[in-house]
Backbone bond lengths (Angstrom), bond angles and torsions (degrees), N, CA, C in turn:
res aa  C-N    CA-C-N  psi(-1)  N-CA   C-N-CA  omega(-1)  CA-C   N-CA-C  phi
1 X - - - 1.453 - - 1.556 111.08 -
2 X 1.300 118.04 -40.66 1.469 120.57 179.26 1.503 110.20 -67.47
3 X 1.358 121.25 -28.24 1.441 123.76 178.37 1.522 107.22 -66.42
4 X 1.314 119.25 -37.27 1.452 122.43 -179.81 1.516 110.65 -61.31
5 X 1.352 118.65 -42.78 1.471 121.60 -179.34 1.457 110.74 -68.94
6 X 1.298 120.22 -38.40 1.489 123.24 178.40 1.492 110.36 -64.82
7 X 1.372 116.57 -43.79 1.473 120.54 177.63 1.469 111.26 -62.01
8 X 1.320 117.58 -39.02 1.501 120.83 177.92 1.500 111.56 -58.62
9 X 1.328 117.56 -45.33 1.478 123.18 -179.81 1.513 110.97 -65.56
10 X 1.350 117.04 -41.76 1.437 118.93 177.32 1.530 114.70 -64.18
11 X 1.323 116.14 -39.63 1.479 118.89 177.58 1.472 110.81 -67.12
12 X 1.360 117.51 -41.16 1.442 121.04 -179.81 1.548 110.21 -65.00
13 X 1.300 116.96 -39.48 1.453 122.67 177.39 1.469 112.94 -58.04
14 X 1.366 115.39 -47.40 1.503 121.22 -179.31 1.515 109.18 -64.15
15 X 1.366 115.37 -40.89 1.496 119.77 -179.73 1.514 110.30 -61.93
16 X 1.371 117.95 -44.05 1.403 120.68 -176.04 1.542 112.26 -67.58
17 X 1.344 115.58 -38.97 1.436 117.18 -176.30 1.509 113.10 -72.43
18 X 1.371 115.16 -14.40 1.505 116.60 -178.88 1.556 109.61 -94.53
19 X 1.331 119.35 5.30 1.427 120.53 178.16 1.530 113.25 -82.86
20 X 1.155 116.44 144.42 1.467 122.89 171.03 1.482 105.33 -113.27
21 X 6.620 151.13 84.73 1.422 117.28 172.83 1.400 107.39 -129.44
22 X 1.161 100.51 156.76 1.394 100.22 178.69 1.528 106.48 -86.53
23 X 1.326 121.08 -101.48 1.477 121.60 -179.75 1.523 110.86 51.19
24 X 1.295 114.00 174.70 1.479 120.38 176.27 1.494 107.66 -80.68
25 X 1.340 114.41 137.67 1.504 118.67 177.74 1.535 106.39 -145.34
26 X 1.349 112.92 152.56 1.422 121.59 178.42 1.560 108.46 -108.16
27 X 1.338 117.09 147.86 1.390 118.70 -179.65 1.552 109.71 -79.27
28 X 1.309 118.96 -29.12 1.479 124.52 176.39 1.548 105.70 -76.98
29 X 1.320 116.94 83.79 1.482 119.32 -171.19 1.536 112.04 -68.36
30 X 1.305 119.23 -22.21 1.434 121.86 -179.62 1.501 113.35 -96.97
31 X 1.355 116.99 6.41 1.469 119.28 -175.40 1.469 113.29 -74.83
32 X 1.336 119.36 -38.47 1.464 122.29 -176.14 1.522 109.14 -143.56
33 X 1.381 113.43 92.26 1.471 119.12 -175.77 1.495 114.63 -64.75
34 X 1.354 116.88 -36.63 1.450 118.75 -173.57 1.525 112.68 -70.43
35 X 1.368 115.89 -18.94 1.462 117.68 176.91 1.501 109.55 -81.43
36 X 1.369 117.34 -35.74 1.452 120.23 -178.48 1.515 111.35 -73.96
37 X 1.288 117.01 -34.42 1.501 120.83 -179.05 1.533 111.61 -149.49
38 X 1.344 119.42 115.61 1.436 121.88 -176.96 1.558 112.61 -55.84
39 X 1.369 116.31 -25.81 1.449 117.76 -178.71 1.520 111.69 -68.39
40 X 1.322 119.34 -19.17 1.472 120.27 179.12 1.502 113.16 -91.82
41 X 1.306 117.47 15.62 1.477 121.36 172.95 1.503 111.03 -63.82
42 X 1.340 118.42 125.06 1.490 122.89 -177.80 1.483 112.74 59.83
43 X 1.307 119.24 22.87 1.509 124.41 175.94 1.518 107.64 -84.68
44 X 1.268 118.28 62.06 1.467 122.60 -174.77 1.544 112.13 -137.47
45 X 1.317 114.07 178.89 1.483 120.29 179.04 1.531 111.30 -90.44
46 X 1.337 118.06 -3.73 1.452 122.06 -177.99 1.497 110.44 -115.61
47 X 1.358 114.43 161.09 1.451 119.42 -179.76 1.501 112.43 -76.46
48 X 1.346 118.50 -30.98 1.412 122.50 -179.23 1.515 108.53 -135.21
49 X 1.383 113.42 151.82 1.456 118.19 176.97 1.557 108.02 -152.61
50 X 1.343 113.36 136.86 1.427 119.38 173.74 1.542 107.69 -125.20
51 X 1.355 116.76 144.50 1.435 121.05 -176.38 1.509 110.20 -147.86
52 X 1.300 117.20 153.20 1.426 123.20 175.66 1.528 110.28 -145.86
53 X 1.342 116.83 150.80 1.472 122.12 179.56 1.501 108.68 -144.16
54 X 1.307 117.39 148.85 1.454 123.46 176.68 1.553 107.23 -137.44
55 X 1.377 112.95 134.88 1.465 118.82 -179.29 1.524 108.30 -132.57
56 X 1.290 117.37 136.63 1.518 125.26 174.31 1.506 105.65 -127.01
57 X 1.376 115.02 131.94 1.440 119.77 179.85 1.512 110.35 -149.69
58 X 1.306 114.69 163.37 1.482 123.83 178.54 1.512 113.24 56.54
59 X 1.320 117.79 36.98 1.482 122.47 -178.64 1.534 108.69 -69.14
60 X 1.303 118.88 -24.18 1.470 119.37 179.33 1.513 111.19 -88.75
61 X 1.323 120.67 -8.29 1.428 124.09 179.13 1.540 111.17 -94.55
62 X 1.391 114.97 -42.03 1.475 119.44 -179.65 1.511 108.47 -123.64
63 X 1.353 117.07 152.74 1.451 122.19 -173.07 1.546 108.61 -61.10
64 X 1.347 115.88 -47.22 1.474 117.27 -178.42 1.498 113.31 -96.61
65 X 1.356 115.44 -1.66 1.525 117.90 178.57 1.517 111.66 67.50
66 X 1.288 113.84 -166.65 1.427 123.81 -179.82 1.581 104.56 -117.75
67 X 1.321 114.99 121.79 1.466 118.53 -176.23 1.507 110.46 -124.70
68 X 1.309 116.33 129.01 1.463 122.25 -175.03 1.565 109.87 -129.01
69 X 1.254 117.53 128.86 1.464 126.13 -179.45 1.488 108.57 -123.45
70 X 1.304 115.98 139.78 1.471 120.33 -179.50 1.581 107.73 -140.53
71 X 1.341 115.10 135.78 1.473 118.80 175.03 1.579 106.41 -136.40
72 X 1.317 115.43 134.74 1.485 120.88 176.94 1.455 110.83 -135.53
73 X 1.316 116.57 157.53 1.454 125.59 170.40 1.494 108.17 -145.00
74 X 1.271 114.27 138.55 1.583 118.61 -175.35 1.493 107.15 -144.45
75 X 1.373 113.15 155.43 1.466 121.59 -179.75 1.529 110.27 -143.18
76 X 1.293 114.76 142.55 1.445 122.19 173.38 1.459 109.83 -93.98
77 X 1.403 115.45 123.80 1.454 122.55 -173.93 1.530 111.10 -117.50
78 X 1.298 115.52 155.59 1.490 121.47 170.16 1.514 112.20 50.58
79 X 1.337 115.66 43.90 1.448 118.13 179.78 1.510 109.77 -76.95
80 X 1.369 114.14 135.39 1.455 118.86 -174.89 1.560 109.60 -128.39
81 X 1.314 117.63 120.56 1.429 121.67 175.30 1.554 111.04 -73.82
82 X 1.269 115.92 -26.89 1.545 117.49 179.84 1.463 109.59 -70.64
83 X 1.348 119.15 -49.23 1.410 122.44 -177.85 1.551 115.03 -92.85
84 X 1.308 115.71 -3.90 1.450 123.10 177.10 1.521 110.82 54.10
85 X 1.293 118.33 51.11 1.476 120.70 175.69 1.496 108.72 -149.75
86 X 1.331 115.86 168.08 1.455 123.08 178.21 1.501 109.91 -157.98
87 X 1.308 114.44 163.60 1.484 121.39 174.90 1.523 107.84 -110.44
88 X 1.326 114.39 146.27 1.486 119.58 176.74 1.493 110.16 -124.92
89 X 1.353 113.37 148.82 1.481 120.59 178.33 1.473 104.68 -138.34
90 X 1.351 115.95 143.35 1.447 121.78 178.42 1.499 111.39 -149.29
91 X 1.292 116.51 151.07 1.448 122.34 175.83 1.545 107.37 -131.13
92 X 1.384 112.43 150.82 1.458 114.93 -177.36 1.508 109.93 -153.92
93 X 1.356 112.50 156.03 1.462 120.94 174.71 1.543 106.80 -128.93
94 X 1.286 114.23 136.36 1.464 122.88 178.20 1.577 110.45 -130.04
95 X 1.339 112.76 136.65 1.437 117.88 179.17 1.545 107.90 -133.88
96 X 1.305 119.48 124.98 1.420 122.97 -177.35 1.527 107.86 -133.61
97 X 1.316 118.37 108.79 1.483 124.18 -175.18 1.487 108.60 -125.36
98 X 1.398 113.39 140.58 1.499 119.89 -176.25 1.500 109.98 -139.84
99 X 1.366 116.38 145.77 1.466 127.39 168.34 1.531 113.93 72.82
100 X 1.315 111.93 -173.23 1.445 120.60 -177.59 1.538 110.71 -72.97
101 X 1.319 119.71 -21.57 1.417 121.49 178.78 1.487 114.28 -88.42
102 X 1.386 117.04 0.23 1.416 122.45 -176.20 1.501 112.02 51.81
103 X 1.345 114.24 39.51 1.462 120.81 177.85 1.467 111.67 -73.15
104 X 1.366 117.41 137.17 1.447 118.44 177.12 1.560 110.02 161.66
105 X 1.305 115.01 -163.76 1.443 120.39 -174.26 1.507 111.73 -128.74
106 X 1.312 114.01 156.12 1.452 126.06 171.12 1.533 106.77 -124.93
107 X 1.275 115.11 126.34 1.482 120.79 -174.77 1.574 109.18 -126.17
108 X 1.299 115.43 134.12 1.475 120.77 167.29 1.517 106.65 -118.88
109 X 1.328 114.91 136.39 1.474 119.03 -177.89 1.510 113.20 -139.15
110 X 1.276 115.43 157.16 1.502 123.07 173.41 1.460 108.05 -127.49
111 X 1.284 118.91 132.28 1.447 124.71 178.48 1.504 109.60 -115.08
112 X 1.366 117.06 144.01 1.430 125.51 175.10 1.562 107.60 -130.71
113 X 1.292 115.42 136.00 1.418 119.57 -179.70 1.526 113.06 -139.08
114 X 1.323 114.89 156.30 1.444 122.43 173.34 1.498 109.59 -125.80
115 X 1.347 116.43 119.21 1.508 121.13 -175.78 1.505 107.40 -110.57
116 X 1.361 115.89 129.94 1.502 120.53 -179.73 1.537 107.67 -130.95
117 X 1.338 112.65 133.51 1.432 119.79 171.48 1.504 111.58 -90.10
118 X 1.337 116.66 111.21 1.431 121.13 -172.79 1.502 111.07 -74.90
119 X 1.267 122.32 -44.29 1.429 126.62 169.59 1.507 113.27 -141.28
120 X 1.313 114.64 146.17 1.470 119.14 -170.06 1.553 111.45 -84.36
121 X 1.286 116.25 -25.44 1.465 120.00 -174.34 1.505 115.00 -59.71
122 X 1.353 114.59 -48.47 1.440 122.88 -175.51 1.513 112.31 -103.49
123 X 1.332 118.53 17.88 1.452 120.76 -173.66 1.524 109.91 43.87
124 X 1.315 114.29 60.27 1.450 123.65 -176.37 1.510 110.21 -93.89
125 X 1.301 119.11 117.44 1.454 123.56 -176.11 1.508 113.41 -127.83
126 X 1.334 115.23 153.44 1.425 121.72 167.26 1.543 109.13 -141.35
127 X 1.306 115.47 144.84 1.480 119.21 -176.38 1.492 110.51 -139.99
128 X 1.306 114.57 143.43 1.501 120.87 179.27 1.598 104.76 -121.83
129 X 1.328 112.58 144.03 1.490 116.26 -178.54 1.510 112.70 -145.17
130 X 1.322 115.60 156.28 1.441 122.87 177.82 1.555 109.23 -135.39
131 X 1.303 116.74 144.61 1.451 120.22 179.35 1.542 106.94 -128.18
132 X 1.364 113.69 131.34 1.433 123.66 173.57 1.553 106.98 -115.20
133 X 1.337 115.29 127.85 1.498 115.98 -176.10 1.510 109.37 -139.28
134 X 1.325 111.57 156.56 1.490 122.92 171.85 1.510 106.88 -119.11
135 X 1.332 115.13 130.36 1.466 120.86 -173.81 1.499 110.23 -123.84
136 X 1.338 115.90 138.28 1.481 120.98 -178.24 1.507 106.53 -130.81
137 X 1.379 116.47 118.49 1.442 125.53 177.47 1.556 108.82 -106.26
138 X 1.319 114.56 138.81 1.499 117.76 179.94 1.500 108.25 -163.98
139 X 1.345 113.42 167.48 1.480 124.46 173.43 1.470 107.20 -142.59
140 X 1.358 118.23 161.58 1.445 125.28 177.33 1.521 108.76 -85.55
141 X 1.289 116.07 101.94 1.488 121.21 -175.96 1.529 110.93 -68.87
142 X 1.344 116.73 -22.57 1.529 118.46 -176.60 1.515 109.83 -69.55
143 X 1.352 117.97 -21.79 1.466 119.55 179.76 1.567 113.04 -98.31
144 X 1.343 115.22 3.79 1.428 120.13 -177.99 1.511 111.70 -84.97
145 X 1.385 114.98 152.25 1.418 120.99 179.33 1.547 110.25 -100.86
146 X 1.282 116.95 10.24 1.520 119.42 -179.09 1.538 107.02 -126.16
147 X 1.344 115.82 155.86 1.368 122.23 173.28 1.507 117.12 70.44
148 X 1.353 118.82 18.64 1.447 120.92 -177.82 1.545 111.50 -76.09
149 X 1.329 116.71 -29.26 1.456 121.72 -179.65 1.514 108.42 -124.29
150 X 1.326 112.66 156.92 1.436 120.65 -179.10 1.574 112.04 -56.77
151 X 1.306 113.05 -34.33 1.467 120.48 -177.90 1.506 110.72 -73.70
152 X 1.336 117.04 -13.46 1.521 118.23 -177.31 1.494 110.23 -88.02
153 X 1.337 115.13 48.37 1.494 118.26 -176.03 1.566 110.30 -65.04
154 X 1.263 114.90 116.11 1.478 120.65 178.48 1.482 110.80 -125.89
155 X 1.353 118.22 11.36 1.415 122.43 178.97 1.564 116.33 83.99
156 X 1.332 116.72 -0.54 1.443 119.86 179.35 1.547 110.38 -100.81
157 X 1.284 112.93 113.17 1.520 119.35 -177.12 1.526 113.21 -105.78
158 X 1.290 115.67 -16.76 1.484 117.47 -175.43 1.499 110.29 -119.65
159 X 1.337 118.07 148.32 1.483 123.39 172.53 1.478 110.02 -106.68
160 X 1.378 120.22 -1.77 1.463 120.75 178.46 1.525 108.24 -158.79
161 X 1.310 115.63 161.26 1.476 122.36 177.01 1.457 108.24 -155.03
162 X 1.310 119.57 159.36 1.485 124.26 176.02 1.484 110.43 -145.80
163 X 1.295 113.61 159.02 1.505 120.50 -179.08 1.476 108.01 -161.13
164 X 1.381 114.78 159.81 1.457 121.28 173.73 1.534 106.26 -103.88
165 X 1.374 113.18 152.30 1.438 119.70 -177.42 1.491 113.27 -138.28
166 X 1.315 115.19 164.59 1.478 120.70 -176.56 1.565 107.92 -136.32
167 X 1.318 119.34 138.16 1.408 123.44 177.60 1.479 110.18 -142.51
168 X 1.390 118.61 154.82 1.427 123.93 -178.13 1.495 110.32 -133.28
169 X 1.348 116.27 155.79 1.468 118.10 179.79 1.509 110.11 -150.05
170 X 1.385 115.19 158.99 1.458 124.50 175.95 1.506 106.88 -140.87
171 X 1.364 115.35 139.96 1.476 123.34 -177.44 1.505 108.82 -138.28
172 X 1.307 118.25 133.30 1.441 123.53 175.67 1.511 109.79 -130.03
173 X 1.326 115.09 139.66 1.500 119.17 -175.02 1.569 109.41 -149.40
174 X 1.331 114.08 144.74 1.436 120.45 179.66 1.468 110.47 -154.58
175 X 1.363 117.17 154.10 1.445 124.04 173.51 1.520 107.52 -109.76
176 X 1.407 115.51 94.36 1.438 118.02 -173.69 1.556 114.04 -68.22
177 X 1.297 116.19 -23.20 1.482 122.67 179.20 1.518 108.34 -152.57
178 X 1.336 114.44 169.68 1.447 119.45 177.43 1.565 111.29 -58.94
179 X 1.344 112.08 132.48 1.434 120.37 178.89 1.564 113.54 62.86
180 X 1.332 115.64 34.80 1.415 122.50 175.90 1.573 108.60 -137.12
181 X 1.329 117.34 149.65 1.446 120.24 177.39 1.549 106.58 -152.33
182 X 1.312 113.17 130.95 1.475 120.81 179.90 1.530 107.36 -122.07
183 X 1.360 114.95 133.25 1.494 118.82 -178.10 1.526 106.14 -136.58
184 X 1.356 116.35 141.80 1.431 123.02 175.52 1.566 106.40 -139.10
185 X 1.310 116.92 137.81 1.452 121.28 179.94 1.528 112.90 -151.55
186 X 1.336 113.65 159.74 1.437 121.31 176.41 1.498 110.69 -145.71
187 X 1.321 117.85 143.19 1.452 124.09 178.06 1.454 112.98 -136.97
188 X 1.316 119.85 146.43 1.444 121.99 177.97 1.541 106.64 -125.34
189 X 1.366 115.58 123.60 1.470 122.58 -176.54 1.499 108.50 -109.98
190 X 1.379 114.66 156.66 1.450 123.86 174.99 1.550 111.11 66.43
191 X 1.287 116.74 46.93 1.480 118.27 178.15 1.485 113.27 -69.34
192 X 1.338 117.01 -18.27 1.515 118.76 177.00 1.548 112.71 -83.56
193 X 1.301 117.81 -11.11 1.430 124.66 -178.40 1.536 112.35 48.24
194 X 1.304 118.66 58.16 1.499 121.92 -174.48 1.540 112.45 -63.73
195 X 1.269 116.04 157.36 1.480 122.45 172.49 1.513 112.16 -82.21
196 X 1.329 111.90 137.20 1.488 117.50 177.64 1.517 110.88 -114.25
197 X 1.312 116.97 27.37 1.480 121.59 -179.92 1.501 113.14 -77.83
198 X 1.302 117.85 132.10 1.439 123.13 172.59 1.511 111.58 -94.18
199 X 1.356 114.06 7.04 1.470 119.88 178.53 1.530 106.19 -103.00
200 X 1.311 111.97 108.42 1.522 119.70 -171.47 1.514 113.12 -60.48
201 X 1.313 116.24 -34.62 1.456 117.60 -173.66 1.548 113.83 -83.64
202 X 1.321 115.79 -5.95 1.497 117.13 -175.47 1.499 106.48 -130.06
203 X 1.371 114.28 149.81 1.418 121.94 176.20 1.503 105.21 -133.84
204 X 1.282 118.66 77.77 1.457 123.70 -171.71 1.537 109.06 -79.98
205 X 1.336 115.62 138.59 1.459 121.26 179.19 1.539 110.61 -60.74
206 X 1.325 117.26 -37.42 1.423 118.95 -178.38 1.532 116.45 -73.30
207 X 1.322 112.78 -3.28 1.501 119.34 171.84 1.510 113.66 -100.34
208 X 1.363 116.86 6.47 1.420 119.50 176.87 1.551 112.06 -77.16
209 X 1.330 113.31 150.69 1.403 118.74 173.83 1.518 112.17 -82.55
210 X 1.273 117.24 108.04 1.495 119.32 -172.60 1.495 111.22 -75.78
211 X 1.370 119.09 156.42 1.459 120.96 178.34 1.511 111.32 -58.72
212 X 1.285 115.48 147.41 1.445 124.15 174.76 1.471 110.23 -113.19
213 X 1.280 121.55 126.83 1.465 128.52 -178.92 1.522 106.28 -105.71
214 X 1.328 115.87 124.59 1.439 123.65 -178.80 1.509 109.72 -125.70
215 X 1.362 116.80 126.82 1.467 120.49 -179.90 1.500 108.03 -133.68
216 X 1.321 118.53 152.58 1.427 123.66 -176.64 1.516 112.96 -156.28
217 X 1.332 117.40 160.58 1.419 124.03 171.68 1.518 107.67 -146.10
218 X 1.314 117.03 139.40 1.455 124.13 175.62 1.543 109.97 -126.54
219 X 1.282 116.52 138.96 1.519 121.38 175.45 1.487 108.33 -133.38
220 X 1.321 112.15 118.20 1.486 120.51 -177.47 1.535 108.77 -115.08
221 X 1.338 116.51 126.58 1.474 119.64 -179.29 1.514 110.92 -145.74
222 X 1.272 116.78 157.09 1.442 123.60 -179.33 1.506 112.77 -81.10
223 X 1.328 120.04 132.61 1.489 121.30 173.25 1.494 112.61 -101.91
224 X 1.338 115.62 -17.84 1.472 123.33 178.88 1.502 107.91 -162.29
225 X 1.357 116.64 -178.80 1.467 120.82 -178.47 1.512 109.13 -67.63
226 X 1.303 121.61 -19.56 1.449 123.36 -171.26 1.526 110.23 -126.92
227 X 1.301 119.32 16.58 1.467 118.96 -175.01 1.530 111.04 -151.09
228 X 1.311 116.26 147.39 1.485 122.09 178.87 1.524 106.51 -137.31
229 X 1.337 112.92 158.77 1.488 121.57 176.92 1.489 106.79 -129.26
230 X 1.359 114.40 130.46 1.474 120.17 177.84 1.542 107.77 -117.49
231 X 1.282 116.53 120.07 1.467 123.04 177.28 1.505 110.21 -100.53
232 X 1.342 118.07 140.64 1.405 121.39 -172.18 1.575 109.13 -136.26
233 X 1.306 117.01 133.91 1.492 121.76 173.25 1.536 104.02 -134.84
234 X 1.319 114.70 129.42 1.489 123.01 177.21 1.490 111.17 -139.67
235 X 1.270 115.89 154.58 1.489 120.67 -179.83 1.550 108.21 -147.90
236 X 1.328 115.02 149.47 1.489 123.50 177.45 1.462 106.36 -132.72
237 X 1.344 113.19 143.89 1.453 121.61 176.10 1.494 107.60 -135.96
238 X 1.379 118.75 124.18 1.414 122.24 178.48 1.552 108.16 -145.13
239 X 1.310 114.07 112.75 1.478 120.37 -172.61 1.488 108.71 55.33
240 X 1.328 118.56 -122.83 1.471 122.19 -179.17 1.516 114.32 -97.43
241 X 1.398 113.69 7.49 1.490 119.02 -179.12 1.521 111.55 -101.84
242 X 1.273 115.66 142.44 1.467 118.61 -179.97 1.511 110.44 -137.86
243 X 1.337 114.78 157.48 1.439 119.17 176.00 1.548 108.79 -143.49
244 X 1.268 116.43 139.34 1.501 120.96 178.54 1.525 104.60 -130.05
245 X 1.376 114.32 134.17 1.465 119.71 178.30 1.528 107.42 -129.81
246 X 1.349 115.82 132.76 1.433 121.34 -176.28 1.511 109.42 -141.57
247 X 1.301 115.65 131.61 1.488 118.16 178.81 1.482 112.80 178.25
248 X 1.316 114.11 -165.03 1.505 120.67 179.80 1.450 112.95 -157.07
249 X 1.316 112.65 169.54 1.499 123.22 179.32 1.512 110.51 -133.68
250 X 1.321 117.88 131.60 1.414 123.24 177.41 1.526 107.44 -100.61
251 X 1.312 117.65 122.27 1.496 123.04 -171.71 1.545 108.42 -117.02
252 X 1.318 115.36 127.43 1.461 123.07 178.39 1.523 110.01 -107.78
253 X 1.294 115.72 128.21 1.460 123.65 178.81 1.518 108.89 -87.46
254 X 1.350 115.90 111.60 1.471 122.10 -178.82 1.537 114.20 -103.22
255 X 1.366 115.95 7.34 1.424 120.46 -174.22 1.550 110.09 -68.03
256 X 1.328 113.58 142.41 1.492 118.34 178.06 1.501 112.73 -100.21
257 X 1.363 118.38 -10.10 1.441 122.34 175.37 1.524 109.78 -131.79
258 X 1.348 117.44 161.46 1.421 121.37 178.87 1.549 113.11 -75.36
259 X 1.312 118.64 -9.58 1.413 122.59 -175.96 1.546 112.68 -89.53
260 X 1.341 116.00 -10.83 1.491 119.29 -174.18 1.485 110.76 -118.02
261 X 1.339 116.01 155.83 1.428 121.55 170.93 1.527 105.74 -116.37
262 X 1.357 114.68 124.93 1.469 119.83 -176.78 1.583 102.79 -142.95
263 X 1.324 115.51 91.56 1.442 121.51 -175.24 1.554 113.55 -120.56
264 X 1.337 113.68 142.78 1.428 121.99 176.20 1.477 108.23 -121.64
265 X 1.341 118.14 128.40 1.467 121.44 -174.29 1.506 110.81 -127.61
266 X 1.297 118.77 138.26 1.452 126.20 173.33 1.548 106.20 -126.87
267 X 1.394 114.83 139.79 1.396 118.42 -177.52 1.488 115.34 -145.35
268 X 1.282 117.60 164.83 1.467 123.79 176.86 1.510 109.50 -142.81
269 X 1.329 117.20 134.97 1.459 121.24 -175.25 1.591 107.15 -138.12
270 X 1.324 112.86 154.12 1.443 120.22 175.88 1.482 109.24 -118.07
271 X 1.395 117.29 121.72 1.418 121.46 174.80 1.572 110.11 -103.35
272 X 1.250 117.71 122.26 1.440 124.00 -165.12 1.496 112.01 -53.06
273 X 1.366 114.70 125.89 1.442 125.59 175.74 1.573 113.26 51.53
274 X 1.346 113.56 30.33 1.485 116.65 -176.14 1.570 113.00 -138.04
275 X 1.360 115.25 -58.53 1.414 118.30 -172.02 1.480 115.44 -159.85
276 X 1.306 116.51 156.52 1.512 126.45 165.24 1.496 107.37 -100.59
277 X 1.292 118.44 123.14 1.463 122.82 -176.48 1.571 110.06 -108.07
278 X 1.321 112.80 129.65 1.424 119.37 175.20 1.561 109.20 -111.47
279 X 1.297 117.54 131.91 1.491 120.61 -175.77 1.539 111.69 -124.67
280 X 1.279 115.28 154.66 1.449 123.30 175.58 1.510 106.70 -147.39
281 X 1.385 115.59 127.42 1.490 117.48 178.83 1.573 108.51 -140.89
282 X 1.294 109.59 158.25 1.508 118.93 179.33 1.525 107.52 -137.16
283 X 1.313 114.35 132.70 1.471 121.71 179.50 1.520 109.31 -126.80
284 X 1.305 114.70 125.20 1.466 122.67 173.05 1.511 106.99 -122.02
285 X 1.315 120.86 106.43 1.454 125.72 -175.18 1.544 109.40 51.81
286 X 1.308 117.02 -111.11 1.480 117.66 -176.30 1.544 113.43 -104.57
287 X 1.297 115.53 16.15 1.422 120.07 174.81 1.520 110.45 -102.52
288 X 1.259 120.48 128.42 1.464 125.10 177.87 1.541 109.75 -128.50
289 X 1.348 116.27 129.69 1.428 124.63 174.56 1.503 110.30 -132.42
290 X 1.324 116.00 141.63 1.445 117.15 -177.12 1.507 113.53 -154.14
291 X 1.376 114.30 163.58 1.428 120.90 176.77 1.570 108.35 -131.50
292 X 1.266 115.80 149.81 1.513 119.05 170.49 1.507 106.51 -140.02
293 X 1.347 113.51 146.84 1.453 120.63 178.73 1.558 108.77 -135.43
294 X 1.328 112.17 127.86 1.508 116.38 178.07 1.532 110.19 -95.08
295 X 1.308 114.37 133.78 1.456 121.45 168.84 1.518 108.59 -106.77
296 X 1.361 113.03 105.78 1.463 120.28 -172.25 1.528 111.43 -68.03
297 X 1.339 115.99 126.88 1.482 120.85 176.28 1.525 112.49 -124.96
298 X 1.381 113.16 17.50 1.481 117.50 179.66 1.524 109.36 -84.29
299 X 1.364 117.50 -173.70 1.450 123.60 175.03 1.460 113.39 -59.67
300 X 1.312 118.67 -22.88 1.449 122.95 -178.95 1.587 113.07 -78.60
301 X 1.308 116.01 -5.86 1.436 118.22 -177.10 1.516 112.92 -60.96
302 X 1.341 120.40 -22.31 1.443 121.16 179.57 1.545 112.78 -69.57
303 X 1.328 116.83 -25.78 1.450 121.70 176.58 1.530 112.15 -101.45
304 X 1.333 115.17 -25.92 1.461 118.47 -179.15 1.559 113.62 -90.02
305 X 1.337 112.58 -7.17 1.509 116.63 -178.70 1.512 110.88 57.47
306 X 1.337 116.79 34.87 1.411 125.04 -178.42 1.560 115.66 70.65
307 X 1.379 116.53 -3.77 1.425 120.47 179.33 1.560 106.80 -78.65
308 X 1.300 114.70 126.05 1.487 117.70 178.54 1.498 112.97 -109.30
309 X 1.321 116.07 -68.92 1.476 121.39 -179.12 1.485 116.32 -161.88
310 X 1.323 116.20 151.03 1.467 123.32 175.42 1.509 108.42 -115.44
311 X 1.314 115.08 136.67 1.481 123.02 -172.79 1.518 111.74 -135.88
312 X 1.319 116.03 139.78 1.449 119.64 174.27 1.535 109.01 -137.58
313 X 1.290 115.84 145.96 1.519 120.72 179.15 1.465 107.76 -142.97
314 X 1.391 111.05 160.29 1.449 120.92 179.32 1.525 106.45 -152.82
315 X 1.336 115.23 137.44 1.448 121.11 176.17 1.514 108.72 -141.41
316 X 1.332 112.83 155.26 1.479 120.83 -179.74 1.487 109.77 -146.18
317 X 1.327 116.67 127.47 1.472 120.56 176.86 1.564 109.69 -113.23
318 X 1.312 115.63 148.68 1.453 119.57 178.68 1.484 108.32 -150.03
319 X 1.359 115.38 157.67 1.447 122.52 -177.17 1.568 111.12 -102.43
320 X 1.271 112.91 166.51 1.457 120.14 -169.45 1.553 114.47 -64.36
321 X 1.336 113.81 -44.90 1.453 119.04 -172.89 1.495 112.58 -110.99
322 X 1.250 117.46 -44.91 1.511 122.72 -175.78 1.472 110.13 -152.19
323 X 1.361 112.33 166.05 1.438 118.92 179.67 1.512 107.26 -64.15
324 X 1.378 115.03 133.43 1.454 121.75 179.84 1.535 109.13 -100.10
325 X 1.314 118.38 109.47 1.424 121.36 -174.77 1.560 108.19 -84.73
326 X 1.304 113.68 127.38 1.471 119.48 -176.49 1.579 108.23 -108.08
327 X 1.266 112.64 147.02 1.477 120.75 175.18 1.537 110.48 -115.05
328 X 1.325 117.85 -6.31 1.499 120.55 -179.19 1.502 107.61 -88.16
329 X 1.329 114.18 139.57 1.473 118.53 -177.76 1.553 111.20 -98.32
330 X 1.352 117.54 -6.35 1.473 121.25 176.21 1.500 107.05 -106.82
331 X 1.362 119.21 116.91 1.453 119.39 -175.76 1.551 111.02 -69.77
332 X 1.307 113.80 136.64 1.470 118.57 -176.74 1.551 103.68 -166.03
333 X 1.363 117.60 145.28 1.448 120.97 178.74 1.483 112.96 -60.80
334 X 1.269 118.94 145.08 1.466 121.60 174.67 1.571 107.00 -130.84
335 X 1.335 117.03 121.09 1.451 120.69 -174.09 1.548 108.98 -102.07
């Protein structure tokens, strides 16, 4: 059985390294699961969860920098111990604005998921998810140096555009042994391939938002009675752009009783040809807070002075009637 899990990791590693996304992404990859994969909506130990994240980057390149805000809320519904399944629903709002023109997007999305426990012995789960979103792109035309007069024809007729989008996700998770957890997932975004053209008279194919394919694997295992190590590998592919992220997080259990979770985690990740990411997070029961800092190592490092981005996130989960005390140290849904 252990050989199967090692083989799975090796195959996934080979697959990821052969990929050649852009889109918005956060360095704290474990901060908001439902944004990364619709299948992980309400894939938690709590009935409800709210989370927020803020990211600021490229402050040395642009006056206002690039600012990203994310807020999500999710709930686990119709949970059944008999059939060992549940439904999840989540809503979210994303705002990503850049530069002196405040160019960027605002996105509202709704996620739906179905979580099924395949077998109870190994906490074996599979989850399917779908995301429906409405996206609004715009810039502040009053601060622009183009298109102020009719004679300034530069082909740009619109200052905003909007479209609806569809995304799908799949997540699989198992505990192969005591104090171990293995997860693999894949998600496909922008299945509608919407047009991003600000030229009203044209709808060029090369201005379409191509599908983005995102895949990941996580392996969490105990290194001692009071410490765990989580290894992560993820990859994105969108058109001719690719991204690979590889790293890990060392987690120390500081709880004094079996009824509480009190964890401190430090991590380091490498994002291909872009940045080295340092992370710090703290968890107390169902409260999670974390920081991430990007050290830019791309070609822009000459103007960014290696400064990439600073990120902070916060999440809180709670149960319907009362506080649910957990004694398990590996997070996994319980129906």
